[in-house]
C-alpha positions in Angstrom: 109.9 74.8 99.7 109.8 78.1 97.8 108.1 80.8 99.9 108.7 83.8 97.5 105.5 85.2 96.1 107.2 88.5 95.4 110.8 89.3 94.5 113.0 88.8 97.6 114.3 92.4 97.3 110.8 94.0 97.3 110.1 96.8 99.8 106.5 97.6 100.5 104.1 99.9 102.4 100.8 99.4 104.2 97.9 101.0 102.2 96.0 103.3 104.5 93.2 105.5 103.3 94.9 108.7 104.2 97.8 107.7 102.0 95.7 106.7 99.0 96.2 109.9 97.0 99.9 110.1 97.7 100.4 106.4 96.7 98.5 106.9 93.5 100.6 109.8 92.4 104.0 108.4 93.7 106.8 108.1 91.2 107.3 104.7 89.7 109.5 102.6 91.9 108.8 104.4 95.1 107.5 101.1 96.5 107.3 97.6 95.2 104.1 96.3 96.8 101.3 97.2 99.1 99.6 95.4 102.0 96.0 96.1 103.2 93.2 94.6 105.2 90.6 93.2 102.8 88.0 93.9 105.4 88.6 97.6 104.7 88.0 97.3 101.0 85.6 94.5 100.2 82.4 96.1 98.8 83.8 99.6 98.8 82.8 101.5 95.7 82.9 105.1 94.5 86.0 107.2 94.5 87.7 105.1 97.2 87.0 101.8 95.4 88.2 103.2 92.1 91.4 104.5 93.8 92.1 101.1 95.3 91.4 99.3 92.0 93.9 101.7 90.3 96.6 101.0 92.8 96.0 97.2 92.6 96.2 97.3 88.8 99.7 98.8 89.1 101.2 97.2 92.2 101.0 93.8 93.9 98.7 94.0 97.0 99.0 91.5 99.8 95.9 90.9 101.8 96.6 91.1 105.6 93.5 90.0 107.5 92.4 91.5 110.8 89.2 89.6 111.8 89.4 85.9 110.8 90.4 84.8 114.3 92.2 81.7 113.2 92.7 80.6 116.8 89.4 81.6 118.2 86.6 79.5 119.6 83.8 80.6 117.2 83.1 78.9 113.9 85.4 79.9 111.1 83.8 82.6 109.0 83.8 80.7 105.7 81.4 83.2 104.1 84.0 85.9 104.7 86.7 83.7 103.2 84.8 83.2 100.0 84.5 87.0 99.7 88.3 87.3 100.3 89.0 84.8 97.6 86.9 86.7 95.1 88.5 89.9 96.1 92.0 88.4 95.7 91.1 87.0 92.3 89.6 90.3 91.2 92.7 92.3 92.2 95.3 89.5 91.5 96.5 89.6 95.1 99.4 87.1 95.5 99.0 86.3 99.2 96.7 86.4 102.2 98.2 86.6 105.7 96.6 86.6 109.1 97.7 86.7 112.8 98.4 83.7 115.0 95.8 84.9 117.4 92.1 85.0 118.4 90.1 88.2 117.9 86.6 87.1 118.5 84.3 84.6 120.3 80.7 83.4 119.9 79.5 86.9 120.7 81.4 88.6 118.0 84.5 90.7 117.4 86.7 91.7 120.4 88.7 94.2 118.3 92.0 93.0 119.6 94.6 90.4 118.8 94.7 88.0 121.7 97.3 85.3 122.2 96.6 81.6 122.1 97.4 79.0 124.8 100.8 77.5 124.0 99.7 73.9 124.0 99.4 70.9 121.7 95.6 71.2 121.8 95.9 74.8 120.6 98.3 73.7 117.9 95.7 71.1 116.6 92.9 73.6 116.8 94.5 76.5 115.0 96.3 74.3 112.4 93.0 72.7 111.4 91.4 76.1 110.9 94.4 77.3 108.9 94.2 74.2 106.6 90.5 74.9 106.1 91.2 78.5 105.3 93.8 77.4 102.7 91.3 75.0 101.2 88.8 77.8 100.7 91.3 80.3 99.4 93.0 77.7 97.1 96.5 78.7 98.3 98.8 78.7 101.3 98.4 81.6 103.7 101.1 83.3 105.8 100.7 83.4 109.6 102.2 86.2 111.6 103.8 86.0 115.0 101.9 88.5 117.2 103.0 90.6 120.1 101.4 89.7 123.4 101.6 90.9 127.0 100.4 87.9 129.0 100.4 84.1 128.5 97.2 82.1 128.8 97.0 79.3 131.3 97.2 75.7 130.0 95.2 72.9 131.6 96.8 70.4 133.9 96.3 67.8 131.1 98.4 69.8 128.7 102.1 70.5 128.9 102.9 74.2 128.3 105.0 74.9 125.2 107.5 77.7 124.6 106.3 80.3 122.1 108.9 79.3 119.5 107.9 75.7 119.7 104.2 76.6 119.4 104.8 78.7 116.3 107.0 76.0 114.7 104.4 73.3 115.5 101.6 75.4 113.9 103.6 76.0 110.7 104.5 72.4 110.4 101.0 70.9 111.1 99.1 73.5 109.0 101.7 73.4 106.2 101.4 77.2 105.9 103.8 80.0 105.3 105.0 82.6 107.8 104.8 86.4 108.0 107.8 87.2 110.2 107.2 90.3 112.2 110.7 91.4 113.4 109.3 94.2 115.7 107.1 91.7 117.5 110.1 89.5 118.3 111.8 92.5 119.9 108.7 93.4 121.8 108.1 89.9 123.1 111.7 89.2 123.8 111.9 92.2 126.1 108.6 91.7 127.8 108.9 88.0 128.3 112.7 87.9 128.9 114.2 85.8 126.1 116.9 86.3 123.5 115.5 87.7 120.2 118.4 86.3 118.2 118.0 82.8 119.5 114.3 83.0 118.8 114.9 84.2 115.2 117.5 81.5 114.5 115.0 78.8 115.7 112.4 79.7 113.0 112.1 77.8 109.7 113.5 80.3 107.2 112.1 78.4 104.2 108.6 79.2 105.5 109.1 83.0 105.6 107.0 84.5 102.8 107.7 88.1 103.8 108.7 90.3 106.7 107.2 93.2 108.7 109.2 96.0 110.4 107.5 98.6 112.5 108.0 100.9 115.5 107.1 100.4 119.1 106.9 102.4 122.3 109.3 102.0 125.2 107.1 102.2 128.3 110.0 101.2 130.5 113.3 99.5 130.2 111.7 96.1 130.5 108.4 96.9 128.8 107.7 97.6 125.1 104.3 98.3 123.6 103.6 97.4 120.0 102.1 100.5 118.5 103.0 100.8 114.7 102.9 104.5 115.5 106.6 105.6 115.3 109.7 105.1 113.3 111.6 101.8 113.4 114.3 101.8 116.0 117.9 100.5 116.0 117.0 97.2 117.7 114.5 96.3 115.0 116.8 97.3 112.2 119.6 95.1 113.7 117.3 92.1 114.0 116.1 92.6 110.4 119.7 92.4 109.2 120.1 89.2 111.3 117.0 87.8 109.6 118.5 88.5 106.1 121.8 87.0 107.3 120.0 83.8 108.3 117.4 83.4 105.6 118.5 85.7 102.8 116.6 88.8 101.6 112.8 88.6 101.8 110.1 90.9 100.7 109.8 93.4 103.5 106.9 95.7 104.5 107.2 98.9 106.6 104.2 99.0 108.8 102.8 102.4 110.0 99.2 102.5 111.3 99.1 105.6 113.5 100.8 109.0 113.7 101.3 108.9 109.9 104.2 111.1 108.9 104.4 113.0 105.6 104.5 110.5 102.7 108.0 111.5 101.8 109.2 110.6 105.3 107.7 107.1 104.9 109.5 106.7 101.6 112.8 107.8 103.3 112.3 105.1 106.0 111.4 102.6 103.3 114.8 103.5 101.8 116.4 102.1 105.0 114.6 98.8 104.2 116.1 98.9 100.7 119.6 99.5 102.1 119.3 96.6 104.5 118.2 94.3 101.6 121.0 95.6 99.4 123.6 95.0 102.1 122.4 91.4 102.6 122.4 90.8 98.8 125.9 92.2 98.5 127.0 89.9 101.4 125.5 86.9 99.7 127.3 87.7 96.4 130.6 88.1 98.1 130.3 84.8 99.9 129.2 83.1 96.7 132.1 84.4 94.7 
């Protein structure tokens, strides 16, 4: 299986409206691709819409959904997915990704990414919805491993699964790709007491379409909060390098949603992504020689 939809050495940034002007005027080669939530741009016109269209005409833009609720109980929003497909076709977006979570119920949006029960019934439910999503979009999507702070109970009739087994089962049954969030592994491994390296090594590398790195907040020695509001720390950089060692270089996006630093500081941090990728590529070349 070939998961690459962008060059494996590509380094990208999340498109946030406060960064729109800086991204439009950035020097060629400052970043290789962008990622944004289609919910924030579908139907947007005027100067903002023109600015987005300009960026999308010059850079690949991955759509990273926030509201589909692929694991939720409410009916899948197929009307929204048709809009996403048109948006992706208009702007030639190479990929749509979403979170392996629920974010709504029959009453509407909950505005949070909630974990799913780690059970075979949940695998069947979410995999069927992912397959339907892929049918509507006409392509495979990538599903992201989320951070979570509590596990949901599983009924007596269902045998609980480990998180890693749940993720792998969804990927296999849905026949979808994976958005590997390295920061989320560090957060979950700390909060739920497992080894991040073992978790990473158990993932199917051929499914990884691209990678996220981000910052988190250390609430306590044994509690991390996923914030996307600070610089990437040493643990996450180290696990990113492990991921490249296991799977080879992959397109990698630096996520920053809050406490946005000056744009030049973001580009400096993106330079660390490029150095990690270059180091992995050099390692591969030495071993292939």
